[in-house]
N, C-alpha and C positions, 0 to 999 in steps of 0.2 A: 284868903281873898281880902284885899284891902278896899274897903268901901270908900276910902278917901279918893281912890283913883276915879271914881264916878261922881265925886263931889259931895259925898255924905260926910257929915261931921258926927260927933259922938251922939248928939241928940237924934239925928235922923237914923243912924245905925241902930240905936236902942229902940226907936219906934218901929223900925222894920222887923227886928227880932220879936218885939212884943206882938206885932200884927201876925207874924207867922205863928207864934204860939197860940194866939187867940183863934186862929183858923185851924188849929190842930196839927200844924206842921212843925216838925222839929228842925231848929236851925242847924243842928248837926247833920241833918239829911240834905237840907236845901243849900247850905253854903258850899259844900264840896261840888255839888252839881253846878252852881253858879260859877265857881272857880274854874271848873273844866270848860264850861261854855265861854267864859271870858278868855281863857288861854287859847281856845280854838279861834275865837274872834280875833284876838291879837295876831295869831299866826296868819289869819286871812286878811289882815290889815284893817279890821274894823275897830274903831276906837271904843274903849271900855264904856264910855257914857252912852254911845249909840247902841251898843249891844244891850246894856242894862235897860234902856228905854224900850227897845224893841221887844225884849223878853217880857217886861211887865205889861206892855201893850198887848202882846199875844195872850198873856194870862187873863187880862181884863176882858178881852174880846172873845175869848174861846167859848165854844158851845158846850164843851165838856172837858173833863180833866185830861184826857188823852191829847186833845188838841192844844191844851194850854202851854205845854212846854216841849215842843218838838226839838228845839235847839239845845236842850239840856241833857239829852239822852246820850 
């Protein structure tokens, strides 16, 4: 997945991976799921930036872990 496609530079990408690690998530688990989600979004005509924002808004506003990432399954 190229985080550049959603406007992330090296600094933001590094911060994202650091945050994932801090929260106990492995980037090697999260990145493939994001990549699959972005590929599906592109196929459905959803721009990468919008998909990324929607995904992180869902995570931020979720009541529990199951609700957090329905579009990454």
